[in-house]
N, C-alpha and C positions, 0 to 999 in steps of 0.2 A: 504495500498500499502504499505509493508516495504520492504527500504533498506538497505543493508547487507554494513558492511562497512570494511571487512575482510582482511587479507594477501593481496588474488589477488586484492581486488582495493587500497591496497597502492602501492604496486607492480608496477597500472597500472597506477597509480596517477602520481612517479616517472618515469617512462620510459616514460610518456605521457608527464608528462610534457617537457621532455628532446627532447621527436623530437619535438613536441613543437616548441620547442625554437632549437630548429636546422634549422626547415625550417623558421623561420622566415625572412630567407633570400632569399629567393626559391619566386620570387613572379613576376607578371606580368603585371607591369605599365601599369592606365588607362590612357592613353597623356595626356586628355584633362580633367582628375578632379586631381587634387594637394593630394596625400597621399593617393594617394587607388589603389589599385590594385588586381589583382585576387589571391591567396593565397594555394595552396595546404592545409598545418593547418587546416580551416577551414574543409574542409575533414575528415585531420583525427579526431579534436577533436567531430564533428559528430557524426562519426564509433566508437569513444571509448567509449561516453556520451550513447550512441546504444548499447553499451556493458556491460558496466561497469557499468549505474546508476548516478545521477541526483548525487550526491557528488563528486565521479569520474567525471564529467564531470564539474561540478564550482570549480572543485582545477585545474585541465588541462587547462583551460578559462583562469584564473584572475591568476594563477600562472605562467604558460605557457606566455603567452603575457606581463604581467608583467618584465620575467627577461627577454620575447627575447628586448622587448624595451629595459628596464635598457640592458643589452648587446650589442645589435644593433647600438641602437643610443642616447646613454650614459644618457636618462632620459627617466621616464617613462610621457606615458600621459593614464591618468584616464580612463577620457572619453571616452578608445576605450578599456580597457582594463575591466572592469566591463560588458558589453554588451559577448565579450565572456562569460564570467561567466553567463550569465544570458542565455543566446543559449544553452551552456552546459548543463546546472541545464536545460532546454526547453526538449530538447534532451531525455536527461537523466531518466525525468521523463515518459516518452514516454514507456522505455528500455524496460519493461515484453514485451510490444502489438508488438513489433520488429517480439519476435524468432528470432535474430538473430544464440544467442549459441545452440540453439535448433536446429537448419539445416531447416527452415522453410522460412525462407527469400524472399518469391517469390513473385507476383501476389498483391493483396492488402497491404501485409505489404512490399512494394515499395513503391507501393505508397501513405502508411502511413506517411512513409520516411518522404518523399517530399513534403509532408502539414505539417506537423511540422516544418520539416528544414525551410521549407518556411515563415510558422508565425515566428517562433522560432526568423529567422536571421531580419526578416520586426523587430517584437517586438524590437531587440535588436539594430540592425540601422540604422534605420526609424524613430523612442519613441526614446531610451533610451542612446543612444550614439552623436545624435544635443543636445537633452535635458541638459544630461551632458556638453559636448561641451561649452554651454552659461551660464550654471550655474556657472562653474567650471572656465571658462577660461577667461569667453563673448567674443567669438565665435559671430562674424555676420551670425546672424538666413542662412538669406540665404545660403551664403555657405556653412553652416557645415549639412545643407537639404539635400542639392544634395549632399554632401561627403556622407553622410547615405543613399541617395537612389542608390546609383552606391558601397555601400561598399556592402551592401546587394542584388545586383542584381550579383555583385561576388559572391560574397559564397552563395549564392544560385545557383550558375551554377558549381562551382567546388562539389562545395559540392552531388547536381545533382547527376553530372558523378563519379565522383571519390570516394566519396561516398560512394554511392551507387556499385559501385562495391567494394568498397574493401568490405559492408557489405554479397554480393551478393556472393564475395571468402569467405568470411572464414566462411559464413555459410553450404557455400557449400563443402568446406573440411576441416577447420581447428574449424571447432562444431562439425566432428565429432572425433577428434582426445581427445574431451575432454577438449584440455590445457586453455582454459579458460573457463571456461563453468561455468554460475555459480551456486554458489551451493545455494540452498533454505533454 
């Protein structure tokens, strides 16, 4: 498995990080769980990682979340930054299997995309985020595992809908132009 990191990937990481930061403020709070919301930036991260691979996914997840926290909230909550990087890397590891840039993202590829994003989100938000909350910030386990579960659920749903639509749309329209097509 070879992953390229050339000019297109550098540009994708930069633009993706900027978009991720800008989308930090667009969220629908899940009122019953503190500090947890539906965020379209999760779908953007899944899409970019699925198109450009794990390096871009990791960079956008890590840098985008860290910068978004710093700009909008004044401090970085690392136990929630690292899971976004984990999720971006997980999605990117399967980028060649999704066939988005080749225009073949349909049927079984959509199912695979959503199975991978469900597993990636589960690992990132049900395991990594709560464990890091406990280890780094000494947060109470019952609180952080509930937050992690609802973060997983929110990210899964938003990526299922918006991430899938982004990938389908790009595969049908953008892949034909070759503008973002990966070069092997």
